[in-house]
C-alpha positions as CSV (number, residue, x, y, z in Angstrom):
1,X,30.1,40.6,13.5
2,X,32.3,39.4,16.0
3,X,35.6,41.7,15.3
4,X,33.0,44.5,15.5
5,X,31.7,43.6,18.8
6,X,35.0,43.0,20.2
7,X,36.5,46.0,19.0
8,X,33.6,47.4,20.9
9,X,34.6,45.6,24.1
10,X,37.8,46.9,24.0
11,X,37.0,50.5,23.1
12,X,35.1,50.2,26.4
13,X,37.7,48.8,28.0
14,X,40.0,51.1,27.4
15,X,37.9,54.1,27.7
16,X,37.8,53.5,31.4
17,X,41.6,52.9,31.7
18,X,42.2,56.0,30.1
19,X,39.8,58.3,32.2
20,X,41.7,56.7,35.3
21,X,45.0,57.4,33.8
22,X,44.2,61.0,33.2
23,X,42.9,61.8,36.8
24,X,46.4,60.2,38.1
25,X,48.4,62.4,36.4
26,X,46.5,65.5,36.7
27,X,46.7,64.3,40.6
28,X,50.7,63.8,40.1
29,X,51.3,67.1,38.7
30,X,49.2,68.7,41.3
31,X,51.4,67.1,44.1
32,X,54.9,67.8,42.5
33,X,53.8,71.6,41.9
34,X,52.7,72.0,45.7
35,X,55.9,69.8,47.0
36,X,58.3,72.3,44.7
37,X,56.6,75.5,46.2
38,X,57.2,73.7,50.0
39,X,60.6,73.3,48.9
40,X,61.3,76.8,47.6
41,X,59.4,77.9,50.5
42,X,61.8,76.2,52.8
43,X,64.8,77.3,51.1
44,X,63.7,80.6,51.5
45,X,63.7,80.6,54.7
46,X,66.9,78.7,55.2
47,X,68.6,81.4,53.0
48,X,66.8,84.3,54.7
49,X,67.8,82.7,58.2
50,X,71.5,82.6,56.9
51,X,71.9,85.9,55.6
52,X,70.4,87.4,58.8
53,X,72.9,85.4,61.1
54,X,75.8,86.6,58.9
55,X,74.6,90.3,59.1
56,X,74.1,90.2,63.0
57,X,77.4,88.0,63.7
58,X,79.9,90.2,61.1
59,X,82.7,89.2,59.2
60,X,85.8,87.9,61.5
61,X,89.3,88.8,61.2
62,X,92.6,87.8,63.0
63,X,95.1,90.1,64.6
64,X,98.8,89.3,64.2
65,X,101.7,90.3,65.9
66,X,105.1,89.6,67.4
67,X,106.7,90.0,71.1
68,X,110.2,90.9,71.9
69,X,112.4,90.7,75.2
70,X,115.7,92.0,74.3
71,X,118.6,89.9,74.8
72,X,115.9,87.0,75.7
73,X,115.2,84.1,73.4
74,X,111.4,83.6,72.8
75,X,111.9,80.0,73.7
76,X,112.6,80.9,77.2
77,X,109.7,83.0,78.2
78,X,106.5,82.7,75.9
79,X,105.8,79.1,77.8
80,X,104.3,81.9,80.4
81,X,102.6,84.1,78.2
82,X,99.3,84.7,76.7
83,X,97.6,87.3,74.3
84,X,94.6,88.7,75.7
85,X,92.0,90.6,73.8
86,X,89.5,92.4,76.1
87,X,90.4,91.1,79.1
88,X,89.7,87.3,78.1
89,X,87.2,87.8,75.7
90,X,89.8,86.3,72.7
91,X,92.7,84.8,73.6
92,X,96.0,83.9,71.7
93,X,99.0,81.8,72.3
94,X,102.6,81.8,70.9
95,X,104.6,80.3,68.5
96,X,108.2,79.3,68.8
97,X,109.5,82.5,67.3
98,X,107.5,84.8,69.6
99,X,105.2,85.8,66.7
100,X,101.3,85.3,67.9
101,X,97.6,85.1,66.3
102,X,94.5,86.0,67.6
103,X,91.8,83.9,65.3
104,X,87.9,84.8,65.2
105,X,87.6,88.9,66.1
106,X,84.9,90.8,64.5
107,X,85.6,94.5,63.5
108,X,85.7,96.8,66.7
109,X,88.3,98.7,68.8
110,X,90.2,96.1,71.3
111,X,93.0,96.4,73.9
112,X,95.7,93.8,73.2
113,X,97.7,92.9,76.0
114,X,100.4,90.2,76.8
115,X,100.6,88.7,80.2
116,X,103.9,87.4,81.0
117,X,105.4,85.9,84.1
118,X,108.5,87.3,83.8
119,X,108.5,90.6,81.5
120,X,106.1,93.6,81.4
121,X,104.5,94.5,78.2
122,X,102.9,97.8,77.2
123,X,99.1,97.4,75.7
124,X,98.3,98.4,72.3
125,X,95.0,99.5,71.0
126,X,94.0,97.8,67.7
127,X,91.1,99.2,65.5
128,X,89.5,96.8,62.8
129,X,87.1,98.1,60.2
130,X,83.9,95.7,58.8
131,X,86.1,96.1,55.7
132,X,89.1,94.3,57.8
133,X,91.2,97.3,57.8
134,X,93.4,97.2,61.0
135,X,95.0,99.8,62.8
136,X,97.3,99.9,65.8
137,X,98.1,102.6,68.2
138,X,100.0,102.8,71.6
139,X,97.4,102.9,74.7
140,X,97.7,106.2,76.8
141,X,95.4,106.2,79.8
142,X,96.8,109.5,80.9
143,X,96.8,111.5,77.5
144,X,93.5,109.7,76.0
145,X,93.7,112.1,73.2
146,X,97.8,111.5,72.0
147,X,97.7,108.7,69.3
148,X,101.0,107.3,68.3
149,X,100.2,104.9,65.7
150,X,102.5,101.4,65.3
151,X,103.1,99.3,62.3
152,X,100.8,96.3,61.3
153,X,101.5,93.6,61.9
154,X,102.5,94.5,65.7
155,X,105.6,94.7,67.3
156,X,105.3,94.8,71.2
157,X,108.2,95.4,72.8
158,X,109.0,94.2,76.9
159,X,109.9,97.3,79.2
160,X,111.4,94.8,81.7
161,X,110.5,92.8,84.7
162,X,106.8,93.9,86.3
163,X,107.4,96.8,88.6
164,X,105.4,96.9,91.9
165,X,104.7,100.3,93.4
166,X,103.8,101.1,96.9
167,X,103.3,104.6,98.6
168,X,105.0,105.3,101.4
169,X,103.0,106.2,104.2
170,X,101.5,109.9,104.2
171,X,101.9,110.2,108.1
172,X,103.9,109.0,111.0
173,X,105.5,110.4,113.8
174,X,108.9,110.9,112.0
175,X,106.7,112.9,109.5
176,X,104.9,115.0,111.5
177,X,108.2,116.1,113.6
178,X,109.8,117.0,110.0
179,X,107.0,118.9,109.2
180,X,108.2,122.5,108.4
181,X,105.7,124.2,110.6
182,X,106.3,121.8,113.5
183,X,110.0,122.3,112.9
184,X,109.4,126.4,112.6
185,X,107.9,126.2,116.2
186,X,110.0,123.9,117.8
187,X,113.4,125.3,116.9
188,X,113.3,128.8,118.4
189,X,112.1,126.8,121.4
190,X,115.0,124.7,121.7
191,X,117.2,127.7,121.0
192,X,116.1,129.6,123.9
193,X,116.1,127.0,126.0
194,X,119.7,126.0,125.0
195,X,121.3,128.9,124.6
196,X,121.8,130.0,128.1
197,X,123.4,126.3,128.7
198,X,125.6,126.9,126.1
199,X,126.8,130.8,126.4
200,X,128.6,131.3,129.6
201,X,125.8,134.4,130.6
202,X,128.2,135.0,133.9
203,X,131.0,136.5,131.7
204,X,131.1,140.4,132.3
205,X,132.1,140.9,128.9
206,X,129.7,138.3,127.5
207,X,126.9,140.2,129.2
208,X,128.0,143.4,128.1
209,X,127.9,142.0,124.2
210,X,124.6,140.8,124.5
211,X,123.3,143.9,126.4
212,X,124.7,146.0,123.2
213,X,123.1,143.8,120.7
214,X,120.0,143.9,122.2
215,X,119.8,147.7,122.7
216,X,121.3,147.7,119.0
217,X,118.0,145.9,117.4
218,X,115.5,147.7,119.8
219,X,116.7,150.2,122.3
220,X,113.3,150.6,123.8
221,X,113.2,147.4,124.1
222,X,110.1,146.8,122.6
223,X,109.1,143.9,120.0
224,X,109.3,145.4,116.5
225,X,106.5,145.4,114.1
226,X,106.4,142.6,111.4
227,X,106.0,145.5,109.0
228,X,108.5,147.5,110.2
229,X,111.0,144.5,110.8
230,X,110.4,143.7,107.0
231,X,110.8,147.3,106.1
232,X,114.4,147.6,107.5
233,X,115.2,144.4,106.2
234,X,115.0,145.1,102.6
235,X,115.8,148.5,102.8
236,X,119.4,150.3,101.4
237,X,118.6,153.3,103.0
238,X,120.1,153.8,106.2
239,X,117.5,154.6,109.1
240,X,117.1,158.2,109.8
241,X,116.5,157.8,113.8
242,X,120.1,158.9,114.9
243,X,122.8,160.8,113.3
244,X,126.5,160.6,112.3
245,X,128.6,158.2,111.7
246,X,128.3,156.1,114.4
247,X,124.5,155.7,114.0
248,X,125.1,155.0,110.4
249,X,127.5,151.8,111.5
250,X,125.0,150.7,114.1
251,X,121.9,150.4,111.4
252,X,124.4,148.9,109.0
253,X,125.4,146.3,111.5
254,X,121.5,145.9,112.9
255,X,120.5,145.7,109.2
256,X,123.1,142.8,108.5
257,X,122.7,140.9,111.4
258,X,119.0,140.8,110.9
259,X,119.1,140.0,107.3
260,X,121.8,137.0,108.5
261,X,119.3,135.6,110.8
262,X,116.1,135.6,108.3
263,X,118.3,134.4,105.2
264,X,119.4,131.5,107.3
265,X,116.1,130.7,109.0
266,X,114.5,130.8,105.0
267,X,116.9,128.4,103.5
268,X,116.8,125.8,106.6
269,X,112.8,125.8,105.9
270,X,113.4,125.7,102.0
271,X,115.2,122.6,102.5
272,X,113.1,121.2,105.0
273,X,110.0,121.6,103.0
274,X,112.0,120.3,99.7
275,X,112.9,117.3,101.9
276,X,109.4,116.8,103.0
277,X,108.0,117.1,99.7
278,X,110.4,114.7,98.3
279,X,109.3,112.1,101.0
280,X,105.8,112.5,101.1
281,X,105.0,112.3,97.4
282,X,107.5,110.6,95.8
283,X,106.5,106.7,95.2
284,X,108.4,103.6,96.5
285,X,109.6,101.7,93.7
286,X,110.8,98.3,93.4
287,X,112.2,96.3,90.5
288,X,111.7,92.6,91.7
289,X,113.6,90.0,89.5
290,X,111.2,87.5,90.6
291,X,108.0,89.7,90.2
292,X,105.7,86.8,89.1
293,X,106.2,84.7,92.5
294,X,103.9,87.3,93.4
295,X,99.7,88.3,93.1
296,X,98.7,91.2,92.8
297,X,98.4,91.8,96.6
298,X,101.1,90.2,98.2
299,X,103.5,93.4,97.7
300,X,101.5,95.0,99.7
301,X,102.6,92.5,102.6
302,X,106.2,92.5,102.0
303,X,107.6,93.5,105.4
304,X,111.0,95.3,104.9
305,X,109.1,97.5,101.6
306,X,108.8,100.4,103.6
307,X,111.9,100.4,106.1
308,X,115.0,101.8,105.7
309,X,118.5,101.2,105.5
310,X,119.2,98.8,102.9
311,X,118.7,95.5,101.9
312,X,119.9,92.2,103.5
313,X,121.5,89.3,101.5
314,X,119.3,86.8,102.8
315,X,116.3,86.1,105.9
316,X,119.9,85.3,108.2
317,X,120.9,88.6,107.9
318,X,117.3,90.1,108.3
319,X,116.5,88.1,111.2
320,X,120.5,89.1,113.1
321,X,119.6,93.0,112.6
322,X,116.5,92.8,114.0
323,X,118.3,91.4,117.2
324,X,115.9,87.9,116.8
325,X,112.7,90.0,116.5
326,X,111.7,89.7,112.9
327,X,108.6,87.7,112.1
328,X,107.7,85.4,109.7
329,X,106.7,86.6,106.5
330,X,108.0,88.2,103.0
331,X,110.8,90.0,102.6
332,X,113.0,91.4,99.8
333,X,116.2,90.1,99.7
334,X,119.7,91.3,97.4
335,X,121.3,88.4,95.1
336,X,124.2,90.4,93.8
337,X,122.6,92.7,91.7
338,X,118.9,91.7,91.9
339,X,116.0,92.0,94.2
340,X,114.0,89.1,94.8
341,X,111.2,88.3,97.2
342,X,111.1,85.4,99.4
343,X,109.6,83.8,102.2
344,X,111.3,83.8,105.5
345,X,111.2,81.6,108.2
346,X,112.2,83.3,111.8
347,X,110.6,80.2,113.9
348,X,111.9,77.2,113.0
349,X,115.4,75.6,114.4
350,X,116.8,79.1,115.4
351,X,115.5,81.2,113.0
352,X,116.8,83.2,109.5
353,X,115.9,80.6,107.3
354,X,115.2,81.4,103.4
355,X,112.3,79.0,102.2
356,X,113.4,77.9,98.4
357,X,110.5,75.4,98.4
358,X,106.7,74.6,100.0
359,X,104.2,72.3,98.9
360,X,101.0,70.8,100.8
361,X,99.8,67.6,99.6
362,X,97.5,67.0,96.8
363,X,98.3,70.4,95.8
364,X,96.5,72.9,93.3
365,X,99.8,74.1,91.7
366,X,101.2,71.7,89.3
367,X,105.0,70.9,90.0
368,X,105.5,68.8,86.4
369,X,107.0,71.9,84.8
370,X,109.9,72.6,82.3
371,X,113.6,73.4,82.7
372,X,112.7,76.8,82.2
373,X,109.9,77.0,84.9
374,X,112.4,75.5,87.6
375,X,115.0,77.9,86.7
376,X,113.0,81.0,87.0
377,X,110.4,79.5,89.8
378,X,106.6,79.4,90.2
379,X,103.9,79.0,92.4
380,X,103.5,82.1,94.7
381,X,106.1,82.9,97.2
382,X,104.0,83.1,99.9
383,X,102.4,79.7,99.3
384,X,102.9,76.3,97.4
385,X,106.3,77.6,95.3
386,X,109.8,76.6,93.7
387,X,111.9,79.4,94.2
388,X,113.8,78.9,90.9
389,X,117.2,77.0,90.6
390,X,119.0,80.1,89.2
391,X,118.2,81.8,92.5
392,X,119.3,79.1,94.6
393,X,122.7,78.7,93.0
394,X,123.0,82.6,93.7
395,X,121.6,82.0,97.3
396,X,124.4,79.3,98.1
397,X,127.3,80.6,95.8
398,X,128.5,82.9,97.8
399,X,131.8,83.3,100.1
400,X,129.8,82.0,103.2
401,X,128.8,78.7,103.1
402,X,124.9,77.7,103.2
403,X,123.2,74.5,105.0
404,X,119.8,73.0,103.7
405,X,117.1,72.5,106.1
406,X,114.0,69.7,105.2
407,X,110.7,70.4,107.2
408,X,108.2,67.7,107.1
409,X,104.8,67.8,108.8
410,X,102.3,64.7,108.8
411,X,98.8,64.5,109.0
412,X,98.7,64.2,112.7
413,X,100.8,67.9,112.9
414,X,104.1,65.8,113.9
415,X,107.1,67.6,112.9
416,X,110.5,66.0,111.3
417,X,113.5,67.4,110.6
418,X,116.8,67.2,108.5
419,X,119.8,69.0,107.9
420,X,122.4,68.7,105.6
421,X,125.5,71.2,106.2
422,X,126.8,72.6,104.1
423,X,124.4,72.7,101.0
424,X,125.2,74.1,97.4
425,X,123.4,74.4,94.0
426,X,126.3,74.2,91.0
427,X,125.3,76.9,88.0
428,X,123.2,75.8,84.8
429,X,126.3,74.8,83.2
430,X,126.2,71.8,85.5
431,X,122.9,71.0,85.2
432,X,122.4,72.6,88.6
433,X,123.7,70.2,90.6
434,X,123.2,69.6,94.3
435,X,125.7,69.1,96.7
436,X,125.1,67.7,100.3
437,X,127.4,67.9,103.4
438,X,127.2,66.2,106.8
439,X,123.4,65.3,108.1
440,X,121.8,65.5,111.3
441,X,118.3,65.6,112.3
442,X,115.1,63.6,113.7
443,X,113.8,62.6,109.8
444,X,115.5,59.7,107.8
445,X,118.8,61.1,105.6
446,X,116.8,60.1,102.2
447,X,119.0,62.4,99.9
448,X,122.7,61.0,100.9
449,X,121.8,57.5,102.8
450,X,120.2,55.0,100.5
451,X,120.9,52.2,98.0
452,X,123.3,53.4,95.3
453,X,120.5,54.1,92.8
454,X,118.5,56.5,94.9
455,X,121.7,58.8,96.4
456,X,120.9,62.3,95.3
457,X,123.9,63.8,96.6
458,X,126.1,65.0,93.3
459,X,123.5,64.4,91.0
460,X,122.1,66.9,88.3
461,X,118.3,68.6,88.0
462,X,115.9,66.5,85.7
463,X,112.7,68.0,84.2
464,X,110.0,66.4,81.8
465,X,112.2,68.1,79.2
466,X,115.7,67.7,80.0
467,X,116.9,64.4,81.2
468,X,119.9,64.4,83.1
469,X,118.8,61.2,85.6
470,X,121.0,57.7,85.6
471,X,117.6,56.1,84.5
472,X,116.9,54.5,81.1
473,X,113.8,56.4,81.5
474,X,112.9,59.9,82.2
475,X,112.5,60.2,86.3
476,X,110.2,63.1,86.0
477,X,108.0,61.5,83.8
478,X,107.0,58.4,85.5
479,X,103.9,58.2,87.1
480,X,102.3,57.4,90.5
481,X,98.2,56.9,90.2
482,X,98.2,59.1,87.0
483,X,100.7,62.0,88.3
484,X,104.4,62.2,87.1
485,X,107.1,62.8,89.3
486,X,108.2,66.5,88.5
487,X,111.6,68.0,88.3
488,X,114.3,66.4,91.3
489,X,117.7,65.6,91.7
490,X,117.0,61.9,90.3
491,X,119.5,59.1,90.4
492,X,117.6,56.2,89.2
493,X,114.9,57.0,90.7
494,X,114.3,58.4,93.7
495,X,114.7,57.7,97.6
496,X,113.1,61.0,98.3
497,X,110.9,63.8,96.2
498,X,109.5,66.8,97.6
499,X,108.1,68.1,94.0
500,X,105.4,64.9,93.5
501,X,101.8,67.1,93.8
502,X,100.0,64.0,95.2
503,X,102.4,62.3,97.4
504,X,105.2,64.0,99.6
505,X,108.0,61.0,99.8
506,X,110.8,61.2,101.9
507,X,111.9,57.3,102.1
508,X,109.7,56.2,105.4
509,X,108.7,59.4,107.2
510,X,106.5,60.1,104.3
511,X,104.8,57.8,101.6
512,X,101.6,57.2,100.4
513,X,101.2,54.8,103.4
514,X,102.4,57.1,105.8
515,X,101.4,60.4,104.2
516,X,102.9,64.2,105.0
517,X,101.0,67.2,104.7
518,X,103.5,69.9,104.3
519,X,107.0,70.0,103.0
520,X,109.6,73.0,103.1
521,X,113.0,73.4,102.1
522,X,115.1,76.3,103.0
523,X,118.6,77.3,103.3
524,X,120.7,79.7,105.7
525,X,124.5,80.3,106.9
526,X,126.3,78.0,108.9
527,X,128.8,78.8,111.3
528,X,131.7,77.0,110.2
529,X,133.4,77.4,106.9
530,X,133.0,73.8,105.2
531,X,133.7,72.9,101.4
532,X,131.5,70.3,99.1
533,X,133.6,68.6,96.9
534,X,132.1,65.7,95.1
535,X,131.7,63.1,97.8
536,X,134.3,64.2,100.5
537,X,133.2,66.7,103.4
538,X,136.4,68.1,105.0
539,X,136.0,71.2,107.3
540,X,138.0,73.5,107.7
């Protein structure tokens, strides 16, 4: 009885537990099934969203190529160049060997351009299919139907420095007077007015010959009809009026005289018209060696672009040729065989100065540049800029010695002036060493008169990537308030530095405490023959 009752109690106690366990299992299975279904639904939505995004964006590709400047190493120009696809929708940059890659470009048709400060490249059109096949061809805006295919990866060759074009003005007093129609009207009037003064009409024999000539042309003293005149002019038959050999001779002479006059007049009109067409329809093209120092609108402001009579070698020649009336502004000058654009200061210190450097305190132009930048020049020539060490060398290495002018203007507008005569920049082989002569002016002599470690005369040029100074560190990299010094003729280091962007420094005249707003460096020929030779300056 005890055992049977115990078994009954155990069975009764197990039955509710089993019932509870069954209910829990069913609920767990239902929850797991719902969770799995929800997870599958989320996963499907995620995959659908991913496929939709992929379908909208499309597969991305890369454009590869190489740019070549004949006779120039890529390292000498790629630092100022960029690769643009469809404007600036995609931008690529160069490697040291001149190759470039533009990544993440979808399928489509694009214009690839190389934008360089010193060289011009023709654009190339690149077509990318949805399967990644790439074709390249020349861009011809004049003949869009003309297709010249290029191999891929593309190779773009420079055509030289960027040319700047300016159309000659289509109207002016000289152009008006050279018009063939005006010449045809004015020339006969001049002949009528001047011929009696040239010919002695009081001579009886001369008067008789003139009357015979007039009678020969028209015996009735009437103006011949134009059709009759042209018929007689080009007719090979003699006139029927008159008879005999005398009439035949007079007719032949008359026709010969008329033909000579008309042919000479037609020749004159033809040559004048040809000259007029050439002058008015041709575009004036000037290739500038430093075109990268001009903005797209600056070339229209070059003062002597439209003037005839050749190009001068510096601003002083322009100033002299104008009789001292030339204005400040942009001018083209010739250095050896090259043409460059410069800013001429025609007002300071008797005028005729060629500006080689200009800086404004806290300028937006970065003067912390490489050796190549300082060699070729940077900035805008009508604003803050560095003309370029190579151009400075060519300009100051002529047979006529030059002098250097330093113009400083402080925050109150007060101007100070320093002048070194003579002034010379040596070649790149000598690291563009500076040679200075005797000093005069109202500013401190900050280049040649200082402690031995700060004298800049006879020093080589230093940039952040070419250390030629006498300091244990690179002076061009030393910072003041986070701004490096920029390129300069450092010693160890500087008593003056006009290329530090945040502070124009010129000893006590311009520094952090006594700030200057503007600084200019400019050159012009001196009136004396003076030699620069190390620290010895001898006047001949």
